[in-house]
C-alpha positions in Angstrom: -76.3 52.7 20.1 -74.4 50.3 18.0 -73.3 46.9 19.3 -70.3 45.3 17.6 -70.4 41.6 18.5 -67.3 41.0 20.3 -69.6 -6.8 7.1 -70.4 -9.5 6.5 -73.9 -8.9 5.2 -74.9 -6.1 2.8 -78.4 -4.7 3.0 -80.0 -2.4 0.5 -82.0 0.4 2.2 -85.3 0.9 0.5 -86.0 4.3 -1.0 -89.2 5.1 0.9 -89.4 5.5 4.7 -92.6 3.5 4.9 -91.2 0.3 3.2 -90.1 -2.2 5.9 -86.5 -2.4 6.8 -84.9 -5.9 6.8 -85.7 -7.9 9.9 -83.2 -8.2 12.7 -80.6 -10.9 12.5 -78.7 -12.8 15.1 -75.1 -11.9 14.5 -71.7 -12.5 16.1 -70.2 -9.4 14.4 -71.2 -6.5 12.2 -69.1 -4.4 9.8 -69.6 -1.0 8.3 -67.2 1.0 6.2 -64.3 -1.2 7.1 -64.8 -1.2 10.8 -65.9 -4.5 12.5 -67.4 -5.0 16.0 -67.1 -8.6 17.2 -69.4 -9.8 20.0 -68.7 -12.3 22.8 -72.0 -13.9 22.1 -74.5 -13.7 19.1 -76.9 -10.8 19.5 -79.9 -9.3 17.7 -78.8 -6.7 15.3 -80.2 -4.6 12.5 -80.0 -1.2 10.8 -81.7 2.1 11.3 -83.5 3.7 8.3 -80.4 5.6 7.4 -78.1 2.6 7.5 -76.2 2.6 10.8 -76.3 -0.5 13.0 -78.1 -1.2 16.2 -77.9 -4.1 18.6 -80.1 -5.2 21.5 -78.2 -5.2 24.7 -76.5 -5.2 27.0 -73.9 -6.6 24.7 -70.2 -7.4 25.2 -68.0 -6.3 22.3 -65.0 -8.5 22.4 -62.9 -6.5 20.0 -63.1 -3.8 17.3 -61.1 -3.9 14.0 -59.0 -2.1 13.1 -57.6 -2.7 16.6 -57.0 0.4 18.7 -53.4 1.4 19.5 -52.4 3.7 22.3 -53.0 6.8 20.1 -55.0 5.7 17.0 -58.2 3.9 15.9 -60.0 5.1 19.0 -63.5 4.3 20.1 -65.6 6.4 22.5 -68.9 5.7 24.3 -71.4 8.6 24.1 -68.6 11.0 23.1 -69.0 14.4 24.8 -69.1 17.6 22.9 -66.4 20.1 23.9 -62.7 20.6 23.6 -61.5 17.0 24.0 -61.7 13.8 21.9 -60.4 10.2 22.3 -60.0 9.1 18.7 -56.5 10.0 17.6 -53.5 11.7 19.3 -52.8 13.7 16.2 -56.0 15.7 16.7 -56.0 18.6 19.2 -57.6 17.9 22.6 -56.6 14.2 22.7 -57.8 12.7 26.0 -56.9 9.0 26.4 -59.3 8.6 29.3 -62.2 8.9 26.9 -61.2 5.9 24.9 -63.1 2.6 25.3 -61.2 -0.5 26.2 -62.1 -3.9 24.9 -63.8 -6.2 25.8 -66.5 -3.5 26.4 -70.0 -4.0 27.7 -72.3 -1.6 25.8 -75.6 -0.9 27.6 -79.0 0.3 26.2 -78.9 4.0 25.7 -75.2 4.1 24.7 -73.7 4.8 21.4 -70.2 3.6 20.5 -68.3 5.7 18.0 -65.4 3.8 16.5 -62.8 5.3 14.1 -60.2 4.1 11.7 -57.1 6.2 11.3 -54.8 6.7 8.3 -51.1 6.2 8.6 -50.1 9.5 7.0 -52.0 12.7 7.2 -52.6 14.4 3.9 -53.1 11.3 1.7 -56.5 10.6 0.2 -58.3 7.2 0.2 -60.4 5.9 -2.7 -63.5 6.9 -0.7 -62.5 10.4 0.3 -65.4 12.7 -0.1 -65.3 15.8 -2.4 -64.2 19.0 -0.6 -61.8 17.2 1.7 -58.4 18.9 2.2 -57.1 15.9 4.2 -56.0 18.0 7.2 -56.9 15.3 9.8 -55.9 11.7 10.6 -59.2 9.9 10.5 -60.3 7.8 7.5 -63.8 7.1 8.8 -66.0 7.0 11.8 -69.0 4.7 12.4 -71.5 4.3 15.3 -73.1 1.3 16.9 -76.2 2.0 19.0 -77.3 -0.3 21.9 -81.1 -0.5 22.5 -83.3 -2.3 24.9 -85.3 -3.8 22.1 -85.5 -3.7 18.3 -86.7 -0.4 17.0 -89.4 0.4 14.5 -88.5 -0.5 10.9 -88.3 3.1 10.0 -86.5 4.4 13.1 -83.9 7.1 12.9 -80.6 6.5 14.8 -80.5 8.3 18.1 -77.9 11.1 18.3 -74.4 9.7 18.7 -73.0 12.5 21.0 -73.8 12.7 24.7 -76.8 11.2 26.5 -79.8 12.7 24.7 -81.2 9.7 22.8 -84.8 10.7 22.0 -86.2 8.3 19.4 -87.8 9.3 16.1 -89.2 7.5 13.1 -89.6 8.4 9.4 -93.4 8.0 9.8 -93.3 11.2 12.0 -91.9 13.3 9.1 -94.3 16.2 8.1 -93.7 15.8 4.4 -97.1 17.3 3.8 -95.9 20.8 4.8 -93.0 21.0 2.3 -93.8 23.6 -0.4 -92.9 21.3 -3.3 -91.7 24.1 -5.5 -91.2 23.8 -9.3 -87.5 23.5 -10.1 -86.1 26.5 -11.9 -84.1 24.9 -14.6 -81.3 22.3 -14.0 -81.2 20.7 -10.6 -78.0 19.2 -9.2 -77.6 15.4 -9.2 -79.0 14.0 -6.0 -76.7 11.0 -5.7 -73.6 13.0 -4.9 -75.4 14.7 -2.0 -76.6 11.3 -0.8 -73.0 10.3 -0.6 -72.0 13.5 1.2 -74.6 12.7 3.9 -74.2 8.9 4.0 -71.9 8.5 7.0 -71.9 10.3 10.4 -70.5 13.8 10.4 -68.0 13.6 13.3 -68.5 17.3 14.4 -68.5 17.8 18.1 -65.3 19.8 19.0 -65.1 23.5 19.9 -63.7 26.0 17.4 -61.5 25.5 14.3 -59.7 22.4 15.6 -63.0 20.5 14.9 -61.7 20.5 11.3 -58.9 18.0 12.3 -61.5 15.5 13.5 -63.6 15.4 10.3 -63.0 11.9 8.7 -61.8 11.9 5.1 -64.6 9.5 3.9 -67.4 11.0 5.9 -67.5 14.7 5.4 -65.6 17.7 4.1 -63.2 19.1 6.7 -63.8 22.9 6.1 -66.9 24.9 7.0 -67.3 26.4 3.5 -67.7 23.0 1.9 -70.0 21.8 4.7 -72.2 24.8 4.4 -72.4 24.4 0.6 -73.8 20.9 1.1 -76.2 22.1 3.8 -77.3 25.0 1.6 -77.9 23.1 -1.6 -79.7 20.2 0.1 -81.9 22.6 2.0 -83.3 23.8 -1.3 -83.4 20.5 -3.1 -85.7 19.1 -0.4 -88.2 21.9 -1.1 -88.7 21.0 -4.7 -91.4 18.8 -6.4 -90.5 15.1 -6.0 -93.4 13.1 -7.5 -91.3 9.9 -7.7 -89.7 10.2 -4.3 -86.2 10.5 -5.8 -85.1 12.7 -2.9 -86.4 10.5 -0.1 -83.0 9.1 0.9 -81.6 12.6 0.9 -84.4 13.7 3.1 -83.8 10.9 5.6 -80.1 11.5 5.8 -80.5 15.3 6.1 -83.0 14.9 9.0 -80.5 12.5 10.6 -77.9 15.2 10.5 -80.3 17.6 12.3 -81.0 15.0 15.0 -77.2 14.5 15.5 -76.5 18.2 15.6 -79.2 18.7 18.2 -77.7 15.9 20.2 -74.3 17.7 20.0 -75.8 21.0 21.4 -77.5 19.1 24.2 -74.0 18.0 25.3 -72.3 21.4 24.8 -74.0 24.4 23.2 -71.0 26.6 22.7 -69.0 24.9 20.0 -69.5 26.5 16.5 -68.1 29.9 17.4 -67.8 32.5 14.6 -64.3 32.2 13.2 -63.4 32.9 9.6 -64.9 30.2 7.4 -64.9 27.2 9.8 -68.2 26.8 11.6 -71.2 27.6 9.4 -73.9 25.2 8.4 -74.8 23.6 11.7 -78.0 25.5 12.6 -80.3 24.9 9.6 -80.3 21.1 9.7 -81.4 21.2 13.3 -84.2 23.7 12.5 -85.3 21.7 9.5 -85.4 18.4 11.5 -87.5 20.2 14.1 -89.9 21.3 11.4 -90.2 17.9 9.9 -90.5 16.1 13.2 -92.6 18.7 14.9 -90.0 18.9 17.7 -90.2 22.1 19.8 -86.7 21.9 21.1 -85.1 21.6 17.7 -87.4 24.3 16.3 -86.2 26.7 19.0 -82.6 25.5 19.4 -80.4 27.8 21.5 -76.7 27.5 20.9 -73.7 29.3 19.5 -73.8 29.4 15.7 -71.3 31.1 13.4 -73.9 32.7 11.1 -75.4 34.5 14.1 -72.1 35.6 15.6 -70.8 36.9 12.3 -73.8 39.1 11.5 -75.1 42.2 13.3 -76.8 45.5 12.8 -74.5 48.5 12.9 -73.2 51.6 11.1 -71.5 50.4 8.0 -69.0 52.8 6.4 -71.0 53.0 3.2 -74.3 53.1 4.9 -74.9 49.4 5.2 -77.0 48.4 8.2 -76.6 44.6 8.2 -72.9 43.9 8.7 -70.5 40.9 8.8 -67.7 40.3 11.4 -64.9 37.8 11.2 -64.9 36.7 14.8 -66.4 38.0 18.1 -63.1 38.8 19.8 -60.9 39.5 16.8 -59.1 42.9 16.5 -60.6 43.5 13.0 -64.1 42.4 13.9 -65.7 45.7 12.9 -63.9 46.1 9.6 -67.1 47.0 7.7 -67.5 50.1 9.9 -64.3 51.7 8.9 -62.9 53.2 5.6 -61.7 50.4 3.3 -58.6 52.5 2.7 -57.6 51.7 6.3 -58.1 47.9 5.9 -54.4 47.0 5.3 -53.6 48.4 8.8 -56.9 47.9 10.6 -56.7 45.2 13.2 -53.8 43.7 15.2 -51.1 44.4 12.7 -50.2 40.7 12.4 -52.2 40.0 9.2 -55.5 39.9 11.0 -56.5 43.1 9.3 -59.5 44.4 7.4 -58.3 42.8 4.2 -58.3 39.4 5.8 -61.7 40.0 7.2 -63.1 41.0 3.8 -61.6 37.9 2.2 -63.4 35.7 4.7 -66.6 37.7 4.2 -66.5 36.9 0.5 -65.7 33.2 1.3 -68.8 32.8 3.6 -71.3 34.9 1.6 -72.1 32.5 -1.2 -72.6 29.5 1.1 -75.3 31.3 3.2 -77.7 32.2 0.5 -79.4 28.8 0.1 -80.0 28.1 3.8 -81.4 31.6 4.3 -83.7 31.2 1.4 -84.8 27.7 2.7 -85.6 29.2 6.1 -87.8 31.9 4.4 -89.5 29.3 2.2 -90.5 27.2 5.2 -91.5 30.1 7.5 -88.6 29.5 9.9 -87.1 33.0 10.0 -88.6 33.7 13.4 -87.5 30.3 14.7 -83.9 31.1 13.5 -84.2 34.1 15.8 -81.5 36.3 14.4 -82.9 38.9 12.0 -79.4 40.3 11.2 -78.5 37.1 9.4 -81.4 37.4 6.9 -80.9 41.1 6.4 -77.2 40.5 5.8 -77.9 37.7 3.2 -80.3 40.0 1.4 -77.7 42.7 1.3 -75.0 40.2 0.2 -77.0 38.9 -2.7 -78.2 42.4 -3.7 -74.6 43.6 -3.9 -72.9 40.5 -5.4 -75.4 38.1 -6.9 -72.9 35.5 -5.7 -73.9 31.9 -5.1 -73.7 28.7 -7.1 -75.9 28.4 -10.2 -78.6 26.3 -8.5 -78.9 28.6 -5.5 -78.9 31.7 -7.8 -81.7 30.2 -9.9 -83.8 29.5 -6.7 -83.1 32.9 -5.3 -84.1 34.7 -8.5 -87.3 32.6 -8.9 -88.5 32.5 -5.3 -87.0 35.2 -3.1 -89.7 37.8 -3.7 -92.5 35.4 -2.6 -90.5 33.3 -0.2 -92.1 34.7 2.9 -95.6 34.1 1.6 -94.6 30.5 0.7 -93.2 30.1 4.2 -96.3 31.4 5.8 -98.3 28.7 4.1 -95.9 26.1 5.3 -96.3 27.3 8.9 -100.1 27.3 8.4 -100.1 23.7 7.4 -97.7 22.8 10.2 -100.0 24.3 12.8 -103.1 22.8 11.3 -102.4 19.3 12.5 -102.3 18.5 16.2 -99.2 16.8 17.6 
């Protein structure tokens, strides 16, 4: 039976996780990316291994700059995932009750996310990241984390969303299990991906309106561009790296996985399959789980677009692994019907088979790298949705469509990917927690 799925001081972070981070300082204010938190009294402050600030608290924040207005430059403590936000009234789901008021006493175990808004939506800033269509009003977002005591020098920042604040350090990373593959030809420049991952990805609202919240200087706003970054970096981190040139990239990628896991601990039904908006959130969590040997991340359960958009069914041309635009869309089963009917298949308002096919082609190239990375690390079973991998195999077999780096990796390693992944899992299991 078929089932159609319905500041003031600049610190340079050292390139290796085992190098000591700068010692804590007593500060009366800290600044990051143009946002300043000023304290009532001097406090001990420092940076996590990926660059974000921590303070030892409780601490009273006298003010934040830029100063919040009634509807812009909002700050939120432990922002909840879901359908509301307190950053800017021009983003859907604005809830002023979420906004922090200053002076504010920040307690240990709390994360303060502060944002800076732009005056006019649509205008780029000098620091706008590549792939930003400038659909939202936020210039940047930064996070200040309050702790009971100074963390280890190589500590990751706890997740900024919700109340799950489990600590991790770079020393825990299982670098030894990475396959360290030989690069097939030219490899993309690492620095541009470091910049892509440098700041927090503000990514905790349900459905496509999430796009409006993505800050111009922090991350792309659309799922296609987000997934391209996730896909490319997923493979870059599996290559030989004798000089540790990708260490910063590794740390920032794992931090994204920690953050995304924190998001799903707050609400696990956000990244619903919908066109091209919500891909790319699952693999960073799984990879962080592998690297940190964290069972919860390695078996994450939540709504992910890649899983909602792939299923096994009776394709019109005999395909078995199929793609669907959205669970409840009228044209969700367009691959099961004759393509000649696509112009009229669906709800007759433009959500027809032709639109679905356009989005299928938009998503396909971005999924190839993360699917291959999951195979090369033996994480297919942990992903726990076979139709996704069957569909990506079908996509590449039929189209050979992906960027040049991903194509070269697929051509070189797809046939032996599962064997490589089995060895990764053997190494991972060989050392006790």
